[in-house]
C-alpha positions, 0 to 999 in steps of 0.5 A, a space after each residue: 761463813 764457813 764454806 767448802 769449795 769443790 773443784 776438779 781440774 782438767 788436764 788442760 787448765 782453762 777459764 774454769 780454773 781462773 774463775 775458781 781461783 779468783 772467787 777463792 781469793 775474793 772470799 778469803 779477802 772478805 774473811 770467810 773460812 774456807 775448806 777445799 776439796 780439789 781433784 785433778 784428772 791426771 790422777 785417773 791416769 793411774 787407773 785402768 779404763 774400767 776403773 776410770 769409767 766407774 770413778 766418773 760415774 760414782 767415786 766412793 773415795 770423793 764422797 768420803 773425802 767431802 764427808 770428812 770436811 763437812 761439819 755442823 759449822 759448815 754453812 755452805 758447799 760451793 761446787 765448781 766442777 766434778 768431772 771426771 775424778 770427783 763425780 756427782 757422788 759428792 752430792 750424796 756425801 754423809 750429812 750434806 742434806 743439812 747444808 745448802 749446795 751452790 753449783 756453778 754451771 761453767 759449761 754444758 756438761 749436764 746437757 752434752 757429753 763434750 760440754 760444748 753443744 757442738 759437733 764437727 765445728 757446728 752448734 749441735 743441740 741434739 742431746 740437750 733434752 735427751 735422757 740417753 745421749 745417743 747422738 753423742 755416742 753415735 758421733 763419738 763426741 767426747 774425745 772422738 771415742 765411742 767408749 769415752 762418750 758412752 761413759 759420760 753418757 752413762 754418768 749423765 743418765 744415771 744421775 738424771 734417774 737419781 734426779 741429782 741435779 733437780 733435788 740435790 742442788 739448792 742454787 745454780 749459778 749461770 754466768 750469763 742469761 744465754 747459758 741460763 736459758 739453755 739449761 732451763 730449756 733442757 729441764 733444770 728448775 728455772 727458780 733455782 738458776 741465778 745469773 752472776 757474771 764472772 769478774 777480773 781480779 785483781 784489776 789490771 788497770 787500763 793501758 796507756 796506749 794501743 799496741 801494734 798487734 792483734 791478739 787471740 787468747 784461749 784454747 787452741 781448738 776448733 770450737 774457739 774459732 782459731 782456724 777461722 781466724 787464721 784463714 781470715 789472717 791469710 786472706 787479709 795479710 795485714 801489716 800488723 802481726 797476730 799474736 796467739 796465746 794458749 795451748 791445745 791439741 791443734 797448736 802444733 798442726 796450725 803452727 806448722 801449716 802457717 809458718 809463712 804468716 806473720 803469727 807469733 805463737 806465745 804458748 800458755 801465759 800466766 795471768 799477769 803475762 796475759 794482761 800484759 799481752 792484752 794491754 800491748 795489743 791493738 785489739 783482741 779477737 774472740 772468734 768462738 764458734 760454740 755457745 760460750 757460756 761467758 767469755 772471760 777474756 773479753 772482760 779481761 780486755 775491757 779491764 785493760 781498755 782494749 777493744 774486741 772483735 767477737 763472734 756474734 754467738 752465745 753469751 758473747 753477744 751479752 758482753 759486747 755492744 757492737 760498735 761501742 765496746 767492740 765489733 760483732 762478727 758472724 761465727 765461722 765467716 772468714 770474709 766478715 771477720 777479715 773485714 772487721 779486722 781490717 776496719 779495726 786496723 784502719 780506724 785506730 781513733 775509733 778503736 781507741 774510743 771503743 777501748 775507753 767505753 769497754 773500760 767503763 763497761 768493766 767498771 760498771 759490771 765486772 769488778 771484784 767488789 760488785 761480784 763479791 756482793 752478788 756472790 755473797 747474796 747468792 750464798 745468803 739466799 741459798 741458806 734461806 731457801 735450804 732452811 725453808 
């Protein structure tokens, strides 16, 4: 196929970028011809606040850029992210009506201005079905700013009125059943949303033996549960160290406040370094306190044969079978998380067996080849639906 891939990178790289790059490499490996429209939110720094707001709602520049890539040979456009620099204007590019559009739903941005369905450390669904996101504006949910939250809310309001999401997109890809159900309950067309999980590529292969530390990998932010993890670590004071990989706004504050704990702060790691860290860990901890749409680091751990402790919330409950591939813990519950960590440390043989089961789960569900077959079928079905 001749495919145009579209992706808008955030200022702070994350799992969406990893998924985009992995799918891109997979498509190239299978002989597809790709064109790309890429943007970076750092580019908005050159604009004044009014220009930034206007661009987020409707970028004429991005619309023209996509139109220039479209041709009679284009089979499909696959969009990953348009926020902020590209904007939903790209769905209205010239000639795009003749071409099927596939949209991956990486987060909850269509339902919630901050994309998380969370406010002040708690799950929040107040805006999910509202046409105007007044609760988010009132509570400054995006960047803790009335203005910034209002701009995102205006963008969502304008494109709901235009019925952009309902009419312009052929097929949505949700990475989990949990995420799919959230979007359906908010009014997106059920028949347009398919589920395709993420995958790990290339396969890092399973580790030889368990390591001697616990590991967290992810954004250093409240919704990721890092504060809860550190509180559990302080309560437990285990004999093994905790390694924390990632960056975020909370990083320096947490480092300075917890210098007395046995924590190694690794910063942001490249993909191979992440795999090495996961293989070297006794277990991985994912204590998220928001509705994760998937949980890429969990299946990265599965691929490495490393057991996990995850919060019992969002899509994480679809990934982990309790006491088989890992342990589930109530999100935000410091005492329970401490108990799960203690159990994992005190039962290394059972933990190792969980790691073996996790690797089997990866081989059954999350390999690149399985994912390519699913993605290719989604593309073919999108073309059929569009032509009908």
